[in-house]
Backbone and ligand atoms as CSV (ligand in chain L), in Angstrom:
chain,resi,resn,atom,element,x,y,z
A,1,MET,N,N,132.730,131.872,98.857
A,1,MET,CA,C,131.362,131.537,98.326
A,1,MET,C,C,130.438,132.759,98.748
A,2,ILE,N,N,129.666,133.221,97.788
A,2,ILE,CA,C,128.816,134.307,98.151
A,2,ILE,C,C,127.562,133.807,98.685
A,3,SER,N,N,126.982,134.541,99.687
A,3,SER,CA,C,125.720,134.154,100.355
A,3,SER,C,C,124.559,134.380,99.379
A,4,ASP,N,N,123.501,133.666,99.516
A,4,ASP,CA,C,122.335,133.996,98.735
A,4,ASP,C,C,121.723,135.498,98.807
A,5,LYS,N,N,121.950,135.798,100.078
A,5,LYS,CA,C,121.352,137.243,100.374
A,5,LYS,C,C,122.248,138.321,99.649
A,6,MET,N,N,123.571,138.153,99.701
A,6,MET,CA,C,124.502,139.037,99.005
A,6,MET,C,C,124.202,138.982,97.509
A,7,GLN,N,N,123.992,137.622,96.995
A,7,GLN,CA,C,123.843,137.652,95.561
A,7,GLN,C,C,122.617,138.189,95.213
A,8,ALA,N,N,121.502,137.987,95.876
A,8,ALA,CA,C,120.286,138.672,95.549
A,8,ALA,C,C,120.463,140.244,95.530
A,9,ALA,N,N,121.113,140.752,96.489
A,9,ALA,CA,C,121.284,142.185,96.600
A,9,ALA,C,C,122.112,142.704,95.489
A,10,LEU,N,N,123.061,141.946,95.043
A,10,LEU,CA,C,123.956,142.592,93.953
A,10,LEU,C,C,123.075,142.358,92.658
A,11,ASN,N,N,122.238,141.334,92.489
A,11,ASN,CA,C,121.373,141.284,91.362
A,11,ASN,C,C,120.375,142.538,91.373
A,12,LYS,N,N,119.900,142.883,92.509
A,12,LYS,CA,C,119.056,144.130,92.467
A,12,LYS,C,C,119.780,145.198,92.125
A,13,GLN,N,N,121.009,145.351,92.471
A,13,GLN,CA,C,121.957,146.563,92.072
A,13,GLN,C,C,122.154,146.551,90.576
A,14,ILE,N,N,122.214,145.320,89.931
A,14,ILE,CA,C,122.340,145.171,88.460
A,14,ILE,C,C,121.103,145.839,87.799
A,15,GLU,N,N,119.866,145.665,88.553
A,15,GLU,CA,C,118.762,146.116,87.964
A,15,GLU,C,C,118.650,147.594,88.098
A,16,LEU,N,N,119.129,148.032,89.257
A,16,LEU,CA,C,119.192,149.637,89.395
A,16,LEU,C,C,120.015,150.338,88.426
A,17,GLU,N,N,121.296,149.732,88.263
A,17,GLU,CA,C,122.183,150.379,87.239
A,17,GLU,C,C,121.678,150.207,85.889
A,18,GLY,N,N,120.994,149.108,85.551
A,18,GLY,CA,C,120.303,148.908,84.306
A,18,GLY,C,C,119.303,150.050,83.988
A,19,TYR,N,N,118.396,150.247,85.084
A,19,TYR,CA,C,117.355,151.246,85.025
A,19,TYR,C,C,117.990,152.582,84.699
A,20,ALA,N,N,119.128,152.855,85.456
A,20,ALA,CA,C,119.811,154.138,85.219
A,20,ALA,C,C,120.241,154.368,83.850
A,21,SER,N,N,120.810,153.381,83.325
A,21,SER,CA,C,121.168,153.385,81.906
A,21,SER,C,C,120.058,153.703,80.844
A,22,PHE,N,N,118.956,153.106,81.082
A,22,PHE,CA,C,117.793,153.412,80.305
A,22,PHE,C,C,117.091,154.756,80.559
A,23,TYR,N,N,117.193,155.037,81.767
A,23,TYR,CA,C,116.600,156.428,82.225
A,23,TYR,C,C,117.515,157.504,81.474
A,24,TYR,N,N,118.751,157.389,81.557
A,24,TYR,CA,C,119.496,158.420,80.872
A,24,TYR,C,C,119.384,158.293,79.480
A,25,LEU,N,N,119.185,157.091,78.961
A,25,LEU,CA,C,119.007,157.068,77.463
A,25,LEU,C,C,117.698,157.711,77.074
A,26,SER,N,N,116.762,157.752,77.816
A,26,SER,CA,C,115.442,158.314,77.627
A,26,SER,C,C,115.618,159.937,77.746
A,27,MET,N,N,116.430,160.294,78.601
A,27,MET,CA,C,116.783,161.701,78.740
A,27,MET,C,C,117.468,162.227,77.582
A,28,ALA,N,N,118.434,161.330,76.999
A,28,ALA,CA,C,119.229,161.810,75.852
A,28,ALA,C,C,118.228,161.985,74.671
A,29,SER,N,N,117.211,161.061,74.601
A,29,SER,CA,C,116.223,161.202,73.399
A,29,SER,C,C,115.483,162.387,73.581
A,30,TRP,N,N,114.966,162.693,74.905
A,30,TRP,CA,C,114.148,164.056,75.055
A,30,TRP,C,C,115.072,165.209,74.735
A,31,CYS,N,N,116.304,165.162,75.218
A,31,CYS,CA,C,117.154,166.425,74.943
A,31,CYS,C,C,117.405,166.617,73.453
A,32,ASP,N,N,117.575,165.531,72.630
A,32,ASP,CA,C,117.775,165.602,71.243
A,32,ASP,C,C,116.515,166.275,70.612
A,33,ASN,N,N,115.290,165.758,71.101
A,33,ASN,CA,C,114.086,166.394,70.495
A,33,ASN,C,C,113.820,167.784,70.858
A,34,GLU,N,N,114.550,168.153,71.887
A,34,GLU,CA,C,114.296,169.753,72.372
A,34,GLU,C,C,115.451,170.413,71.661
A,35,GLY,N,N,116.316,169.892,70.891
A,35,GLY,CA,C,117.406,170.629,70.228
A,35,GLY,C,C,118.522,170.832,71.196
A,36,LEU,N,N,118.518,170.120,72.285
A,36,LEU,CA,C,119.733,170.344,73.404
A,36,LEU,C,C,120.807,169.209,72.952
A,37,GLU,N,N,121.509,169.500,71.941
A,37,GLU,CA,C,122.495,168.477,71.383
A,37,GLU,C,C,123.686,168.240,72.511
A,38,GLY,N,N,124.209,169.330,73.115
A,38,GLY,CA,C,125.229,168.932,74.111
A,38,GLY,C,C,124.655,167.974,75.294
A,39,CYS,N,N,123.511,168.328,75.786
A,39,CYS,CA,C,122.876,167.536,76.857
A,39,CYS,C,C,122.701,166.147,76.345
A,40,ALA,N,N,122.127,166.043,75.130
A,40,ALA,CA,C,122.019,164.648,74.531
A,40,ALA,C,C,123.194,163.899,74.604
A,41,LYS,N,N,124.295,164.515,74.158
A,41,LYS,CA,C,125.623,163.786,74.144
A,41,LYS,C,C,125.960,163.386,75.420
A,42,PHE,N,N,125.832,164.239,76.459
A,42,PHE,CA,C,126.063,163.974,77.926
A,42,PHE,C,C,125.289,162.752,78.382
A,43,PHE,N,N,124.020,162.707,78.081
A,43,PHE,CA,C,123.231,161.624,78.621
A,43,PHE,C,C,123.379,160.357,77.760
A,44,HIS,N,N,123.978,160.401,76.588
A,44,HIS,CA,C,124.117,159.177,75.848
A,44,HIS,C,C,125.432,158.594,76.486
A,45,ARG,N,N,126.469,159.434,76.827
A,45,ARG,CA,C,127.616,158.983,77.600
A,45,ARG,C,C,127.391,158.420,78.992
A,46,GLN,N,N,126.377,159.104,79.608
A,46,GLN,CA,C,126.093,158.630,81.133
A,46,GLN,C,C,125.349,157.321,80.960
A,47,SER,N,N,124.643,157.098,80.000
A,47,SER,CA,C,123.736,156.038,79.757
A,47,SER,C,C,124.843,154.676,79.565
A,48,ALA,N,N,125.846,155.027,78.675
A,48,ALA,CA,C,126.796,153.973,78.343
A,48,ALA,C,C,127.530,153.720,79.706
A,49,GLU,N,N,127.887,154.656,80.445
A,49,GLU,CA,C,128.604,154.462,81.784
A,49,GLU,C,C,127.702,153.593,82.821
A,50,GLU,N,N,126.454,153.792,82.856
A,50,GLU,CA,C,125.660,153.018,83.654
A,50,GLU,C,C,125.524,151.564,83.307
A,51,ASN,N,N,125.568,151.425,81.917
A,51,ASN,CA,C,125.563,150.065,81.440
A,51,ASN,C,C,126.878,149.370,81.771
A,52,MET,N,N,128.022,150.138,81.779
A,52,MET,CA,C,129.227,149.461,82.281
A,52,MET,C,C,129.185,149.230,83.705
A,53,HIS,N,N,128.497,150.030,84.647
A,53,HIS,CA,C,128.322,149.753,86.082
A,53,HIS,C,C,127.576,148.464,86.231
A,54,MET,N,N,126.525,148.327,85.478
A,54,MET,CA,C,125.607,147.094,85.573
A,54,MET,C,C,126.585,145.882,85.255
A,55,LEU,N,N,127.238,145.922,84.049
A,55,LEU,CA,C,128.119,144.742,83.563
A,55,LEU,C,C,129.149,144.486,84.593
A,56,LYS,N,N,129.774,145.499,85.149
A,56,LYS,CA,C,130.799,145.160,86.155
A,56,LYS,C,C,130.369,144.319,87.297
A,57,ILE,N,N,129.067,144.519,87.801
A,57,ILE,CA,C,128.491,143.722,88.848
A,57,ILE,C,C,128.291,142.308,88.289
A,58,PHE,N,N,127.774,142.299,87.001
A,58,PHE,CA,C,127.446,141.001,86.377
A,58,PHE,C,C,128.642,140.133,86.152
A,59,HIS,N,N,129.757,140.826,85.727
A,59,HIS,CA,C,130.929,139.819,85.636
A,59,HIS,C,C,131.509,139.484,86.820
A,60,TYR,N,N,131.373,140.423,87.985
A,60,TYR,CA,C,131.839,140.027,89.349
A,60,TYR,C,C,131.169,138.794,89.790
A,61,LEU,N,N,129.835,138.855,89.629
A,61,LEU,CA,C,129.096,137.708,90.141
A,61,LEU,C,C,129.487,136.248,89.586
A,62,SER,N,N,129.744,136.366,88.150
A,62,SER,CA,C,130.301,135.228,87.434
A,62,SER,C,C,131.621,134.824,87.888
A,63,GLU,N,N,132.542,135.894,88.103
A,63,GLU,CA,C,133.848,135.520,88.482
A,63,GLU,C,C,133.930,134.803,89.838
A,64,ILE,N,N,133.018,135.191,90.744
A,64,ILE,CA,C,133.218,134.521,92.093
A,64,ILE,C,C,132.281,133.291,92.292
A,65,GLY,N,N,131.766,132.837,91.130
A,65,GLY,CA,C,130.971,131.591,91.100
A,65,GLY,C,C,129.544,131.777,91.501
A,66,GLY,N,N,128.999,133.047,91.398
A,66,GLY,CA,C,127.675,133.305,91.845
A,66,GLY,C,C,126.785,133.264,90.407
A,67,ILE,N,N,125.519,133.623,90.440
A,67,ILE,CA,C,124.632,133.692,89.339
A,67,ILE,C,C,124.161,135.150,89.117
A,68,ALA,N,N,124.640,135.582,87.945
A,68,ALA,CA,C,124.154,137.057,87.635
A,68,ALA,C,C,122.753,136.922,86.771
A,69,ILE,N,N,121.986,137.709,87.085
A,69,ILE,CA,C,120.670,137.653,86.461
A,69,ILE,C,C,120.427,138.868,85.495
A,70,ALA,N,N,120.214,138.557,84.253
A,70,ALA,CA,C,119.859,139.769,83.273
A,70,ALA,C,C,118.473,140.310,83.769
A,71,PRO,N,N,118.576,141.617,84.029
A,71,PRO,CA,C,117.272,142.313,84.763
A,71,PRO,C,C,116.168,142.598,83.670
A,72,GLY,N,N,114.935,142.573,84.124
A,72,GLY,CA,C,113.823,143.167,83.438
A,72,GLY,C,C,113.921,144.577,83.894
A,73,ILE,N,N,113.959,145.393,82.906
A,73,ILE,CA,C,113.968,146.881,83.232
A,73,ILE,C,C,112.630,147.521,83.025
A,74,ALA,N,N,112.173,148.278,84.065
A,74,ALA,CA,C,110.903,149.128,83.833
A,74,ALA,C,C,110.931,150.176,82.901
A,75,GLN,N,N,109.971,150.517,82.359
A,75,GLN,CA,C,109.935,151.630,81.338
A,75,GLN,C,C,110.145,152.967,81.929
A,76,PRO,N,N,111.315,153.713,81.623
A,76,PRO,CA,C,111.488,154.951,82.258
A,76,PRO,C,C,110.522,156.044,81.651
A,77,PRO,N,N,110.503,157.166,82.403
A,77,PRO,CA,C,109.560,158.218,81.667
A,77,PRO,C,C,110.237,158.636,80.464
A,78,SER,N,N,109.449,159.155,79.421
A,78,SER,CA,C,110.097,159.657,78.188
A,78,SER,C,C,109.810,161.178,77.939
A,79,ASN,N,N,109.101,161.657,78.871
A,79,ASN,CA,C,108.842,163.160,78.677
A,79,ASN,C,C,109.076,163.932,80.080
A,80,PHE,N,N,109.734,165.102,79.786
A,80,PHE,CA,C,110.279,165.838,81.065
A,80,PHE,C,C,109.859,167.357,80.946
A,81,GLU,N,N,109.666,167.898,82.116
A,81,GLU,CA,C,109.114,169.222,82.174
A,81,GLU,C,C,110.084,170.398,81.650
A,82,SER,N,N,111.420,170.141,81.940
A,82,SER,CA,C,112.495,171.024,81.500
A,82,SER,C,C,113.845,170.503,81.796
A,83,ILE,N,N,114.839,170.950,81.131
A,83,ILE,CA,C,116.206,170.540,81.429
A,83,ILE,C,C,116.596,170.672,82.871
A,84,GLN,N,N,116.109,171.717,83.608
A,84,GLN,CA,C,116.372,171.848,84.922
A,84,GLN,C,C,115.656,170.668,85.726
A,85,THR,N,N,114.681,170.337,85.383
A,85,THR,CA,C,113.838,169.162,86.076
A,85,THR,C,C,114.749,167.829,85.762
A,86,VAL,N,N,115.130,167.713,84.587
A,86,VAL,CA,C,116.063,166.515,84.178
A,86,VAL,C,C,117.114,166.480,85.132
A,87,PHE,N,N,117.928,167.494,85.226
A,87,PHE,CA,C,119.191,167.333,86.099
A,87,PHE,C,C,118.778,167.158,87.646
A,88,LYS,N,N,117.711,167.680,88.071
A,88,LYS,CA,C,117.194,167.439,89.375
A,88,LYS,C,C,116.945,165.954,89.546
A,89,LEU,N,N,116.291,165.408,88.554
A,89,LEU,CA,C,115.773,164.022,88.616
A,89,LEU,C,C,117.071,163.068,88.569
A,90,VAL,N,N,118.065,163.429,87.857
A,90,VAL,CA,C,119.315,162.730,87.889
A,90,VAL,C,C,120.010,162.687,89.210
A,91,TYR,N,N,119.996,163.892,89.855
A,91,TYR,CA,C,120.652,163.983,90.999
A,91,TYR,C,C,119.836,163.098,92.185
A,92,ALA,N,N,118.580,163.138,92.020
A,92,ALA,CA,C,117.769,162.317,93.002
A,92,ALA,C,C,118.074,160.761,92.708
A,93,HIS,N,N,118.225,160.457,91.520
A,93,HIS,CA,C,118.369,159.076,91.119
A,93,HIS,C,C,119.887,158.599,91.624
A,94,GLU,N,N,120.936,159.407,91.394
A,94,GLU,CA,C,122.158,159.157,91.820
A,94,GLU,C,C,122.205,159.130,93.483
A,95,GLN,N,N,121.505,159.751,94.063
A,95,GLN,CA,C,121.443,159.659,95.506
A,95,GLN,C,C,120.825,158.417,95.893
A,96,LYS,N,N,119.854,157.885,95.212
A,96,LYS,CA,C,119.248,156.599,95.460
A,96,LYS,C,C,120.244,155.570,95.326
A,97,VAL,N,N,121.058,155.603,94.013
A,97,VAL,CA,C,122.065,154.609,93.816
A,97,VAL,C,C,123.105,154.629,94.972
A,98,THR,N,N,123.620,155.743,95.400
A,98,THR,CA,C,124.533,155.858,96.607
A,98,THR,C,C,124.010,155.187,97.766
A,99,ALA,N,N,122.705,155.429,98.265
A,99,ALA,CA,C,122.210,154.816,99.300
A,99,ALA,C,C,122.041,153.280,99.066
A,100,SER,N,N,121.790,152.847,97.917
A,100,SER,CA,C,121.819,151.251,97.682
A,100,SER,C,C,123.215,150.737,97.782
A,101,ILE,N,N,124.170,151.484,97.280
A,101,ILE,CA,C,125.553,150.922,97.314
A,101,ILE,C,C,125.989,150.958,98.936
A,102,ASN,N,N,125.589,151.878,99.660
A,102,ASN,CA,C,125.826,151.929,101.072
A,102,ASN,C,C,125.224,150.675,101.793
A,103,ASP,N,N,124.026,150.491,101.403
A,103,ASP,CA,C,123.264,149.205,101.951
A,103,ASP,C,C,124.055,147.906,101.464
A,104,LEU,N,N,124.651,148.004,100.402
A,104,LEU,CA,C,125.346,146.622,99.930
A,104,LEU,C,C,126.577,146.552,100.815
A,105,VAL,N,N,127.225,147.668,100.975
A,105,VAL,CA,C,128.599,147.621,101.851
A,105,VAL,C,C,128.262,147.153,103.154
A,106,ARG,N,N,127.073,147.609,103.778
A,106,ARG,CA,C,126.706,147.178,105.129
A,106,ARG,C,C,126.412,145.787,105.106
A,107,LEU,N,N,125.707,145.304,104.111
A,107,LEU,CA,C,125.454,143.828,104.105
A,107,LEU,C,C,126.670,143.005,103.981
A,108,ALA,N,N,127.676,143.374,103.088
A,108,ALA,CA,C,128.878,142.682,102.766
A,108,ALA,C,C,129.635,142.549,104.220
A,109,TYR,N,N,129.526,143.753,104.928
A,109,TYR,CA,C,130.253,143.592,106.268
A,109,TYR,C,C,129.497,142.776,107.185
A,110,GLU,N,N,128.328,142.785,107.217
A,110,GLU,CA,C,127.564,141.891,108.124
A,110,GLU,C,C,127.780,140.332,107.720
A,111,GLU,N,N,127.821,140.130,106.381
A,111,GLU,CA,C,127.979,138.717,105.963
A,111,GLU,C,C,129.511,138.300,106.000
A,112,LYS,N,N,130.335,139.237,106.450
A,112,LYS,CA,C,131.869,139.040,106.582
A,112,LYS,C,C,132.350,138.667,105.088
A,113,ASP,N,N,131.633,139.252,104.086
A,113,ASP,CA,C,132.067,139.054,102.733
A,113,ASP,C,C,133.113,140.127,102.276
A,114,TYR,N,N,134.327,140.038,102.602
A,114,TYR,CA,C,135.274,141.061,102.413
A,114,TYR,C,C,135.712,141.141,101.007
A,115,THR,N,N,135.527,140.190,100.161
A,115,THR,CA,C,135.850,140.204,98.686
A,115,THR,C,C,134.711,141.289,98.114
A,116,THR,N,N,133.478,141.034,98.548
A,116,THR,CA,C,132.457,141.990,97.906
A,116,THR,C,C,132.687,143.283,98.454
A,117,GLN,N,N,133.060,143.428,99.722
A,117,GLN,CA,C,133.132,144.774,100.296
A,117,GLN,C,C,134.397,145.387,99.522
A,118,ASN,N,N,135.378,144.744,99.307
A,118,ASN,CA,C,136.422,145.331,98.491
A,118,ASN,C,C,136.108,145.691,97.003
A,119,PHE,N,N,135.265,144.881,96.390
A,119,PHE,CA,C,134.737,145.163,95.083
A,119,PHE,C,C,133.939,146.474,94.998
A,120,LEU,N,N,133.182,146.576,96.125
A,120,LEU,CA,C,132.270,147.817,96.177
A,120,LEU,C,C,132.927,149.104,96.411
A,121,GLU,N,N,134.131,149.036,96.739
A,121,GLU,CA,C,134.957,150.320,97.013
A,121,GLU,C,C,134.916,151.223,95.629
A,122,TRP,N,N,135.149,150.607,94.694
A,122,TRP,CA,C,134.973,151.278,93.351
A,122,TRP,C,C,133.872,152.196,93.224
A,123,TYR,N,N,132.664,151.473,93.646
A,123,TYR,CA,C,131.274,152.191,93.397
A,123,TYR,C,C,131.289,153.302,94.344
A,124,ILE,N,N,131.779,153.191,95.507
A,124,ILE,CA,C,131.681,154.335,96.477
A,124,ILE,C,C,132.230,155.564,95.954
A,125,ALA,N,N,133.528,155.404,95.335
A,125,ALA,CA,C,134.311,156.451,94.865
A,125,ALA,C,C,133.505,157.007,93.549
A,126,GLU,N,N,132.982,156.177,92.723
A,126,GLU,CA,C,132.237,156.519,91.534
A,126,GLU,C,C,131.150,157.464,91.964
A,127,GLN,N,N,130.281,156.915,92.902
A,127,GLN,CA,C,129.070,157.688,93.360
A,127,GLN,C,C,129.411,159.144,93.867
A,128,ARG,N,N,130.586,159.130,94.683
A,128,ARG,CA,C,131.037,160.451,95.098
A,128,ARG,C,C,131.175,161.377,93.954
A,129,GLU,N,N,131.970,160.873,93.010
A,129,GLU,CA,C,132.306,161.703,91.676
A,129,GLU,C,C,131.085,162.090,91.024
A,130,GLU,N,N,130.101,161.145,90.863
A,130,GLU,CA,C,128.880,161.414,90.059
A,130,GLU,C,C,128.117,162.438,90.699
A,131,GLU,N,N,127.857,162.243,92.080
A,131,GLU,CA,C,127.122,163.215,92.764
A,131,GLU,C,C,127.728,164.688,92.674
A,132,ALA,N,N,129.012,164.715,92.820
A,132,ALA,CA,C,129.732,166.071,92.686
A,132,ALA,C,C,129.519,166.726,91.414
A,133,LEU,N,N,129.678,165.858,90.376
A,133,LEU,CA,C,129.443,166.429,89.059
A,133,LEU,C,C,128.024,166.796,88.785
A,134,ILE,N,N,127.033,166.156,89.257
A,134,ILE,CA,C,125.617,166.665,89.093
A,134,ILE,C,C,125.355,167.895,89.869
A,135,ARG,N,N,125.985,167.951,91.082
A,135,ARG,CA,C,125.888,169.123,91.983
A,135,ARG,C,C,126.444,170.374,91.189
A,136,MET,N,N,127.468,170.131,90.561
A,136,MET,CA,C,128.289,171.093,89.834
A,136,MET,C,C,127.330,171.731,88.803
A,137,ILE,N,N,126.756,170.798,88.099
A,137,ILE,CA,C,125.934,171.108,86.937
A,137,ILE,C,C,124.637,171.864,87.329
A,138,LEU,N,N,124.100,171.475,88.432
A,138,LEU,CA,C,122.914,172.076,88.997
A,138,LEU,C,C,123.237,173.595,89.456
A,139,ASP,N,N,124.492,173.824,89.921
A,139,ASP,CA,C,124.838,175.065,90.375
A,139,ASP,C,C,125.102,175.906,89.144
A,140,LYS,N,N,125.541,175.387,88.057
A,140,LYS,CA,C,125.722,176.121,86.893
A,140,LYS,C,C,124.441,176.557,86.236
A,141,ILE,N,N,123.537,175.635,86.272
A,141,ILE,CA,C,122.176,175.936,85.735
A,141,ILE,C,C,121.534,177.103,86.559
A,142,LYS,N,N,121.651,177.029,87.773
A,142,LYS,CA,C,121.086,178.015,88.765
A,142,LYS,C,C,121.737,179.479,88.440
A,143,LEU,N,N,123.045,179.348,88.082
A,143,LEU,CA,C,123.724,180.651,87.705
A,143,LEU,C,C,123.235,181.227,86.424
A,144,ILE,N,N,123.109,180.340,85.462
A,144,ILE,CA,C,122.611,180.773,84.119
A,144,ILE,C,C,121.214,181.310,84.270
A,145,GLY,N,N,120.439,180.767,85.095
A,145,GLY,CA,C,119.046,181.238,85.242
A,145,GLY,C,C,118.061,180.797,84.192
A,146,THR,N,N,116.952,181.494,83.998
A,146,THR,CA,C,115.968,181.046,83.095
A,146,THR,C,C,115.559,182.062,82.109
A,147,GLY,N,N,116.486,183.059,81.979
A,147,GLY,CA,C,116.202,184.129,80.997
A,147,GLY,C,C,116.302,183.633,79.577
A,148,GLY,N,N,116.018,184.609,78.643
A,148,GLY,CA,C,116.160,184.291,77.197
A,148,GLY,C,C,117.527,183.810,76.995
A,149,MET,N,N,117.702,182.882,76.018
A,149,MET,CA,C,119.025,182.264,75.795
A,149,MET,C,C,119.543,181.373,76.722
A,150,SER,N,N,118.940,181.023,77.818
A,150,SER,CA,C,119.366,180.310,78.954
A,150,SER,C,C,119.562,178.800,78.444
A,151,LEU,N,N,118.546,178.394,77.747
A,151,LEU,CA,C,118.739,176.986,77.220
A,151,LEU,C,C,119.881,176.668,76.372
A,152,TYR,N,N,120.261,177.738,75.552
A,152,TYR,CA,C,121.477,177.826,74.604
A,152,TYR,C,C,122.784,177.642,75.497
A,153,TYR,N,N,122.762,178.495,76.686
A,153,TYR,CA,C,124.027,178.516,77.526
A,153,TYR,C,C,124.056,177.250,78.331
A,154,ILE,N,N,122.979,176.726,78.710
A,154,ILE,CA,C,123.091,175.516,79.452
A,154,ILE,C,C,123.551,174.458,78.657
A,155,ASP,N,N,123.073,174.424,77.467
A,155,ASP,CA,C,123.591,173.289,76.611
A,155,ASP,C,C,125.026,173.373,76.241
A,156,LYS,N,N,125.422,174.608,75.903
A,156,LYS,CA,C,126.963,174.809,75.612
A,156,LYS,C,C,127.675,174.462,77.050
A,157,GLU,N,N,127.339,174.721,78.117
A,157,GLU,CA,C,127.990,174.453,79.317
A,157,GLU,C,C,128.045,172.947,79.458
A,158,ILE,N,N,127.028,172.253,79.180
A,158,ILE,CA,C,126.962,170.878,79.468
A,158,ILE,C,C,127.899,170.145,78.350
A,159,GLU,N,N,127.932,170.722,77.117
A,159,GLU,CA,C,128.821,170.208,76.121
A,159,GLU,C,C,130.167,170.352,76.571
A,160,ILE,N,N,130.621,171.433,77.267
A,160,ILE,CA,C,131.931,171.681,77.705
A,160,ILE,C,C,132.326,170.610,78.782
A,161,ILE,N,N,131.311,170.370,79.708
A,161,ILE,CA,C,131.612,169.504,80.764
A,161,ILE,C,C,131.773,168.121,80.126
A,162,ASN,N,N,130.936,167.760,79.219
A,162,ASN,CA,C,130.989,166.421,78.488
A,162,ASN,C,C,132.373,166.049,77.922
A,163,THR,N,N,132.791,167.190,77.150
A,163,THR,CA,C,134.074,167.048,76.459
A,163,THR,C,C,135.237,166.807,77.524
A,164,ALA,N,N,135.128,167.513,78.545
A,164,ALA,CA,C,136.218,167.508,79.558
A,164,ALA,C,C,136.219,166.117,80.336
A,165,GLN,N,N,134.980,165.555,80.434
A,165,GLN,CA,C,134.768,164.189,81.160
A,165,GLN,C,C,135.460,163.246,80.187
A,166,ILE,N,N,135.246,163.318,78.843
A,166,ILE,CA,C,135.794,162.317,77.904
A,166,ILE,C,C,137.272,162.478,77.851
A,167,ALA,N,N,137.822,163.677,78.000
A,167,ALA,CA,C,139.296,163.917,78.052
A,167,ALA,C,C,139.837,163.250,79.336
A,168,ALA,N,N,139.189,163.484,80.380
A,168,ALA,CA,C,139.694,162.972,81.642
A,168,ALA,C,C,139.692,161.404,81.718
A,169,GLU,N,N,138.634,160.868,81.111
A,169,GLU,CA,C,138.605,159.363,81.059
A,169,GLU,C,C,139.612,158.839,80.183
A,170,SER,N,N,139.940,159.517,79.001
A,170,SER,CA,C,140.958,158.937,78.096
A,170,SER,C,C,142.388,159.087,78.744
A,171,ALA,N,N,142.513,160.037,79.598
A,171,ALA,CA,C,143.747,160.303,80.288
A,171,ALA,C,C,144.107,159.251,81.306
A,172,GLU,N,N,143.107,158.580,81.826
A,172,GLU,CA,C,143.080,157.590,82.997
A,172,GLU,C,C,144.000,156.324,82.829
L,1,OFO,FE1,FE,125.902,153.748,88.441
L,1,OFO,O1,O,124.985,154.952,89.281
L,1,OFO,FE2,FE,125.553,156.474,88.819
L,1,OFO,O2,O,127.306,156.545,88.728
């Protein structure tokens, strides 16, 4: 049986993952509008992934006899300064998610809720991969710089990364 505290914390995480999904959807729309098609595709896929992360917790709570709550999602920003800023914001948000997952693991341990602790292991690995991916993108953006044609090269680079991610996922 899950404790009320653990259940409330998992429902908070559902909200955070849901927000990430809409945040990245908003970024996809901004990229589309800026003509950054590769980036838009990347963010549509990221948004769908975050939705899956949200649902995974939702189903987990139902599975163990808890109550999953459909979250009210705050309006994410719809305008961004630059594509460089967008990826910096993504990195900051992923770090926030990682910190929140770590808090959940700590709580599960304190509550002696080993089932939830085990469930959260998937998220620990996922966050490690996500942070590494965004760091790699930020490094590439830095290498490309801000000269003429840089947006074109950044977009192409993100398109390549997105395609590789899709291929890796379908090979799993
Ligand atoms: Fe689900 O927060 Fe990123 O991966």
